N, C-alpha and C positions, 0 to 999 in steps of 0.2 A: 341753277334756278337757271329759268329762262327769262332771256333779256326784257326790261322794263316790271319784272315780276319779283312779290317778295311773295315765296309759295303759289297761292291760289290764285295772288290777287296784284294789281295793277293794271299795265298792259297799254294798248291805244285804240281805243272805239271809236274816233273821229273820222268825220269826212275825209274823203280824199284831198280835197283843197288844203286841208293844216294839213298836208303831211309833209310838203317844202318846207315850212317853218322850223319845226320840228327836227327834222332830220339836221338846218342848219343850226339850230341849236345842240342840239348832240353834239356836232364836230365841232363846235367854237368849248363846249364845254369837254373837251379830247384836248387840241388843241392851247386856246386862249386860256384856258382856268389853271392850267398846271406851270404857261410859261412864267418868267421871273419878272416879267413887268406888271404882270397883275395882280401877282400875291405880293410885290410890294408893295404896289397900291392900294389894294385893297385892307393891306394888315395895317397900315399908316390911317387910311380913313377910318378902321374901327377906333386905332386909339387918338386921332385928333379930331375925328367929327363924332364918333358914337359915345366914347369917353370908357371903353372896354382897358382890362376886363371890367368886367362890374363887378360890383360887391357879394357877399355876401353877410347876413346878419343872425345873430342868433339871438331869438327871441328871449328871453332873460325871461319875462313876467308871463307868458303865456305857458311857456315851457312848467313854471313852477304851478298855474293854474290849471295846466291840466295834464300832469307826473308825466312827462315825455318831454322828449329833447327835439325843438324846433328850429328848426335851420330857414332861412327862405333865400333863398339866390336872386337878387334885385336887379331881374329886367326892365324892371319901373324907373330906375336911372338912369337908363338909357337915353342920349339924346331924341325928344320925340315920343318919349313915355313907355316904351316898349320894345318886346322883342322883333320885333317888324321890322324896324331898319336894319338888323344883319343882314337880310335876304334882300330889301330893296336895295342898298347899297353895292352886294353883291351881283345880282342881277341888273343894275344900273349901268355897272360898270364893265361888266362882260357886255352888254346890249351897247353901248357906247364905240367900245373896241370891236363889236360888229360892222360898226356904220350904220347902227339905227340913232334916231332923234328924236321917237314918239315913244314913254314907256305907258302904257294901256296898263289898268289893272281896276279889279274890283273889290269892293271893301263891304262890311257888313256893320262894323263896332267903329269903324271910322278907320283904328289906330295904323292898317296897311297903306289905304291911300294916305294919310299923314304922311308914313313914312316913303312911300311913293312919290309925293312933292317934295320932301327933302329930297329925296337922291334926283330928282327930274333938275331942281334947282341948283346943286350944288354942279352935277356934271351939265348944266346949261342945255337940257333939253326940255323936253313939250311931255306935260303931266296929264291925263284923261283920265279920269275917275267914275266909273260906274256902281252906281250903290242904288239900292231899294228904295225905294217914295221913303217906307213907315221907316228905316233907319236912319232916310235922313234927317227925319222927323227927330227920332231917340237919339243923334247924335249930334247935335247942333254945332256944340261947342268946335269938334273934331273938321265940320264940315264949313266954319269959318275960316279955321286955319289951315284948313287946303288951298282955299278962294285963296286966301292973304298971298297965301306962298305960289301961285299962280298955276294954281291945274283948275282944269276946266272939270266941271260937278255933271254927270247926268244922272239923273231922280227915274228911277224903273219902275213903270207904274205896272208892270203886266203881273199874274200869278200872285205870290204871296208879298210883293214889293222889299223882297228880303235878298240876302246873302243869294241862293240859288238861280237866283233870277238876274241879279245883277251879274253872276257869272254864264250866262245863258246869252246878256247880251254882249258883252264882252270880249267871249268867244266870238260873237257875228262882226262885231267892227274887226277884230282881227285878219278873219277872212278879207274882208275887203283892203286890208292896208298893211298887205305881210311887211311889203320890203321897206321900208320905213319905219314898222312900229315893230316894240317887243310885249309879247304880252307878260309883263313882271307877275308872273300868278301869287298868290298872298301866302297860296297855306301847300303842305307837303300832301296832295294831293293831285288829279286832273290829268291827262295823259302821261306816258314817257315822254322825256324826262324831268319831268317836274318836280314829281315826288322826291326823285336822286338829289334834282341840283337846290332844292329847298331844304333838305337837310343835311348836304354839304356846307350851307351857310349857317344853318343852325345849329350846328354841333358844337360849335364853339360855347353854348353855353355850358352841357356838361364837359366838354374839354377840360372847360376854367372852375366849373363848380365839382368836379370830383378833385384835385387839385387840391382845390383849398378849403375844404370838407380835410382834408386827410389832414395837412398843413395846421392846421384848428387842433383837431385828433388824433394826434401821438399815430398818426399814419394808418389809423381804421377808417373803414367807411359806412356811409348808413346805413339804417337798416332796412330804409324806405324813399324812394325818391316819386314823386309826388307831381303831378303837371295835370290842369284841365285840357279836358282833346273837346275840340270842334272837329273845325278840316286838322288839326292836329298837329300844328309846327314849332311853336313853343313843345313841346310835350313830349318830338320824335329827336328836338335839340335835345333838350334836358334829359331823355333817355338814352340816348346813343353808347355816349363813352362809360355805362352800366350794363347794359343789355351783355358783355361779358362776366359780368359778377354775380354770379351765383347766389351768391348770398345777399344781393340787393333786391329786396322785393321792387317792382315797379310798377307801377299804380295809375293808371289815365280814368279820369274824373268826365262823363261823360255828365247832362243836362236833365235834369227828371223831370223839365216842365215844372207846375202845380205841385204834380207827385199822388195826384189822385188816379185812380187807376182810370186807362183810356184815355186820359190828356192826352192832348200835344206836347211833345217833347224833343229834345235832339240828343238819343242816346240810340244809336243805331248797332254799335256793336255791344249792348246790352237788351235790343229784342228786335233787334232788324234781321235781318235775309240778306242772303250775295243777292248782287245784281251791277249795272252797270249805267251810270252818272257821271256826266261831265268826263267822258275819254277812258275811265277806269273800273275797272271791274273792283267793285268792293262792297261792305254792308253798309245796308240802306235800308234805311224807313218809308216802306211800298206796303202794295195792297198783293192781293195771291198774282193778283193778274201783271204785277208789275210798276202800276200806276206809284208815281210819289207819293207820301203822305207829305202833311204839312208840318214842317216843323216850329218847335218854340222851345224857346228860353227868354230867363228875364238879361241874361246877357247877350247884347245884338253879336256878337263874336264868337257864339256856340250853339247859334240860332240858325243849323246845317242840316237838310237830312243823310249827310254821305259824314263818310271819314278818310280819310290818309289811306291807302292800297297796305302801307308798311306796319300799321294800328292795325289793318284787319287780319295782319299775319301773325303777331306778334300775340293779340288773341285766339287765334287760331290755334296756335304752336305753344297756347301757354304761358310762354315769356311772359307776356305783359296780364295785370290783373287789369281790367276795366270795373267801372262801378258808377252808379249816379248821386247823385246830392239836387235836390229841389230849391225851386225859388226860394223857400220861404229860410232854409237851411244857409245857402246863400249870401242873403241879404243878413242874417244873424255877424255870420262867418267877416261881412264888407263892415261890421259896428263892430264889433267884438278887437277885431285888428288893430281899426280909429280909436280906438278907445285903450288900449292895453299896450299895445306899442306905436303908438303917433304913426301909421302908416295906412293912409287910404289905397287900397290895392281893387285895381278894375275889378268887375262885377265877373267877370271872365276867372280870374286868377281865384276869387273870392272863395269856389269851387273846389280848389285843389283845397285851400285855405281851411274850409267846411269838412273839410273828410278827417284831418288829424282833430278837431275839435268834434265831429259827431263820433267817431272812433276813437274816443280818448282810451277807452276801457284794454279793450286790445291792443294799445300798441304803447300800454304804459311801460313807460322805462326804456322805451326804443328812441333813437333818433330816428327824425322825421325830416329830408331835404325837400318844401318846393320850390318849385319854378313862382315866382311872383311875376307873371308875364307882363303886368301893365299896369300901369295905377289909376287911381279910380276918379278921378278929377273929372274925367267923359261924363261920368255916371251921374255925377251929381244933382241933375237934372228928371234921373230916373227915378232917384231915392225920396228926391224933394216929393215926387207926388205918392210915395208910396207911404214914407215916413211920417 
């Protein structure tokens, strides 16, 4: 496999000016990341500041309702409310040990921004968060949390004013501030080495979940592991340690938008084509001439026209199955899980839960392990308007 590639996907399609910080980061991954000092501090932070290991919850009521065995890996119980903090603490600590004092980040749903603000506060660093102006409004509670923790919020007014545009502007900022700043990329996408680095910090999800499931089920593995896919960090973290297990179906759930033919959506693996965006070759929503199409999901964290290159590889190799769930199905899952189990999921995670609900006949008698990537209090404003 070529360096920085997953099969045919990945690479470094970036301006020459961005090569120095990427080379510096890759060297830090080779020297600092494996060091005893880094590993000791990082493991302590995950335990003391995040609350790992996160719980695995059996959904007794929904399992009975659906006729299957439903389990949740509870990343929503992490400090700050999502899986994102696994990555931001890792990258933040790495950047600190590299001599950086600023964490630069982009965010859609706001959870990565919150987690970056947490990491910066803990590590005595400054956080600068780029966010599409549309998402600033949609995710106001998270914006308030970031500001409370001292982060500077930059609202991006260009393009569709969502995650894609926030990434564009954050990359431009990094071009001018490389010496003091680390770009804390929020998902398992972007130019090499970011997809590998983010997976390195998120694989703790499946490492824990695999052992927890076996401990609770007499050594057996789940029939299926399910996670929502936007850029793909929670999903690659949830899938990683199950990939060698041929008996386990790996199912990624993309956002179908409203679900109507021709609607804006966020499902590049399901209906996209090969292309280059944000420094990587991957699957994209694009025109025949390579122009990026608008994306849409009711879940801001899934509202992205591309996907991490490892997911594109898992899709093309056949090891991963990628399906779609529409807005209405996700909203239904949001309500069902809240009412039947007392767990309010993020709208992103609701897409993964919805897969089990919508496919209950096909999954009869099967064990299904879903990554509940985040909690849903951030989305109550969106749901209040709709419901």
